[in-house]
C-alpha positions in Angstrom: 130.2 148.7 76.8 131.4 145.1 76.9 129.2 142.5 78.6 130.3 140.8 81.8 132.3 137.6 81.2 130.4 134.3 81.4 130.7 132.3 84.6 133.4 129.6 84.4 132.0 126.1 83.7 133.1 124.8 87.1 131.1 127.3 89.1 128.1 125.7 90.9 125.1 128.1 90.6 122.8 125.7 92.4 121.0 127.3 95.3 122.0 125.7 98.6 119.3 124.0 100.6 118.2 126.1 103.6 118.8 125.2 107.2 115.0 125.6 107.7 114.2 122.9 105.2 116.9 120.6 106.7 115.4 121.1 110.2 111.9 120.3 108.9 113.2 117.0 107.3 115.0 116.1 110.5 112.0 116.9 112.7 109.7 114.7 110.6 112.1 111.8 110.4 112.8 111.8 114.1 109.0 111.9 114.8 108.5 108.9 112.6 111.6 106.9 113.7 111.6 107.8 117.4 114.3 109.1 119.8 117.9 109.1 118.5 120.4 107.0 120.3 124.1 107.5 119.4 126.2 104.4 118.7 128.6 103.3 121.4 132.0 105.0 120.8 135.0 102.8 119.9 138.7 103.7 119.4 139.5 105.5 116.2 141.4 102.6 114.6 138.4 100.3 115.3 136.0 102.7 113.8 138.2 103.2 110.8 138.5 99.5 110.1 134.8 98.9 110.8 133.8 101.6 108.3 136.1 100.1 105.7 134.4 96.7 106.3 131.0 98.4 105.9 131.5 99.3 102.3 129.1 97.5 99.9 127.5 95.4 102.7 124.9 95.5 105.4 125.3 96.5 109.1 124.8 92.9 110.1 127.5 91.6 107.8 129.8 94.4 108.9 129.4 93.4 112.5 130.1 89.7 111.6 133.2 90.6 109.6 134.6 92.9 112.4 133.8 90.3 115.1 135.5 87.6 112.9 138.6 89.8 112.5 138.9 90.5 116.2 138.3 86.9 117.2 141.0 85.6 114.8 143.4 88.4 115.5 143.0 90.0 119.0 145.5 92.8 118.3 145.9 95.2 115.3 149.6 94.2 115.2 148.5 90.6 114.4 146.2 91.9 111.7 149.0 93.9 110.1 151.5 91.0 110.2 149.2 88.1 109.2 149.1 86.6 105.8 146.7 88.6 103.7 144.6 85.5 102.8 144.1 84.8 106.5 142.8 88.4 107.1 140.6 88.0 104.1 139.2 84.7 105.4 138.4 86.4 108.8 136.4 89.1 107.2 134.7 87.0 104.5 131.2 87.7 105.9 131.5 91.4 104.9 132.0 90.8 101.2 134.9 92.0 99.0 137.3 90.4 101.5 140.1 90.0 99.0 140.0 93.8 98.3 139.5 94.9 101.9 142.1 92.8 103.6 145.2 94.3 101.8 143.8 97.8 102.2 143.3 97.3 106.0 146.9 96.0 106.3 148.3 98.9 104.2 146.5 101.4 106.5 147.7 99.7 109.6 151.3 99.7 108.3 151.1 103.4 107.4 149.7 104.3 110.8 152.6 102.4 112.5 155.1 104.2 110.3 153.7 107.6 111.2 152.9 107.2 114.8 155.4 104.5 115.9 152.5 102.4 117.1 149.1 101.3 116.0 147.4 104.2 117.9 145.4 107.1 116.6 144.9 108.9 119.9 146.8 111.8 118.3 143.6 112.7 116.4 141.8 113.8 119.5 144.0 116.9 119.8 143.6 117.9 116.1 140.9 120.2 114.6 138.4 118.5 112.3 140.1 119.6 109.1 143.4 118.2 110.1 141.8 114.9 111.2 140.1 114.7 107.8 143.4 115.4 106.0 145.2 112.8 108.1 142.7 110.1 107.5 142.2 110.8 103.8 145.9 110.6 103.3 145.8 106.9 104.4 145.6 104.3 101.6 142.1 103.9 100.3 140.4 106.2 102.9 137.9 108.7 101.5 135.8 111.6 102.9 133.0 109.3 104.0 135.2 107.0 106.1 137.0 110.0 107.6 133.7 111.6 108.5 132.6 108.4 110.2 135.7 108.4 112.4 135.1 112.0 113.2 131.5 111.6 114.3 131.4 108.1 115.7 134.8 107.9 117.4 135.9 111.5 118.1 132.5 113.0 118.9 132.8 115.7 116.2 130.0 117.3 114.3 130.7 115.7 110.9 128.2 114.6 108.3 129.1 111.3 106.6 127.6 110.9 103.1 127.0 107.2 102.6 125.0 105.6 99.8 121.6 106.1 101.4 122.3 109.7 102.5 123.5 110.5 99.0 120.5 109.0 97.3 117.9 110.6 99.7 119.7 114.0 99.4 119.6 113.9 95.6 115.9 113.0 95.6 115.1 115.7 98.0 116.8 118.2 95.7 119.5 119.1 98.3 122.3 118.3 95.9 122.6 118.0 92.1 121.7 114.6 90.6 125.2 114.4 89.2 127.0 115.3 92.4 129.5 112.7 93.6 129.6 111.6 97.3 132.7 113.7 97.7 131.1 116.8 96.2 128.0 116.2 98.3 130.2 116.0 101.4 131.9 119.3 100.6 128.7 121.2 99.6 126.0 119.7 101.9 127.9 119.0 105.1 128.4 122.7 106.0 124.7 123.4 105.2 123.5 121.0 107.8 123.3 122.6 111.3 126.1 121.2 113.4 123.9 119.9 116.2 121.8 117.9 113.7 124.5 116.2 111.7 124.9 112.9 113.6 121.1 112.5 114.2 120.2 113.5 110.7 122.8 111.2 109.2 121.4 108.2 111.0 117.8 109.2 110.2 118.5 109.5 106.5 120.2 106.1 106.5 117.1 104.5 108.1 114.8 106.4 105.7 116.9 105.3 102.7 116.8 101.6 103.8 113.1 101.4 104.6 111.3 104.0 102.5 113.5 105.9 100.0 115.0 102.7 98.5 117.2 102.6 95.5 114.5 100.6 93.6 110.8 101.1 94.0 110.9 103.8 96.7 107.8 103.8 98.9 106.7 107.4 98.1 103.1 106.9 99.2 104.4 106.1 102.7 106.9 108.9 102.8 106.6 111.6 105.5 108.8 113.9 103.3 106.7 113.6 100.1 105.7 117.3 100.1 109.3 118.3 100.7 110.8 116.1 98.0 111.7 117.2 94.5 111.4 113.7 93.1 108.4 111.9 94.6 105.8 113.1 92.1 108.0 112.2 89.2 108.8 108.8 90.5 105.2 108.0 91.2 104.1 109.3 87.8 106.7 107.2 86.0 105.8 104.0 87.9 109.2 103.8 89.5 107.8 104.3 93.0 105.0 102.7 95.0 
């Protein structure tokens, strides 16, 4: 009798993290961090641009860049039509302005081409998957940015995977160490209970900034230490404090 064929290389045999473990992590982080307060909602285009500005910078610099953009150009039509260097100068506080400015203008131009106006109110009537597809088809927009618009602007149960969430999830053992943010979004997002996604996303970001830092994570102060796959190894190697 012939043996069963080997599993294809692309098949992921990793065991998915349980909802029970995810709930335990969420419960501990919320107890440590306090009551969760959602961010004020803003129009989808505003959230889209703000999320693009947030790449590779802090929340403080993102807010400064967004405020600078809106002060210099009160309407999105003005942003779209302005000389790119002027848009870049307006968002300089957020970093990578010379890369972000033409991307923002390209996105605004494409939205106008599709919708006939700089308005994304059409997204409110679409299911999550179609919203994700629409946004990810815009120039330079990826799954994380799309998920941010879904959760922060449209009130959907999305689970954005930013740098901090990605790092903490890997250390906890929720995703493979080699998993990209896109892979993590596809595999981890559905595993997180829908009603926890927004709150857990924000909790993991705060935990990643204050405790589970990229360099010298503070494992001795971590409320998740016994639930973490990496804490013991990081302490033993001297990489954690």
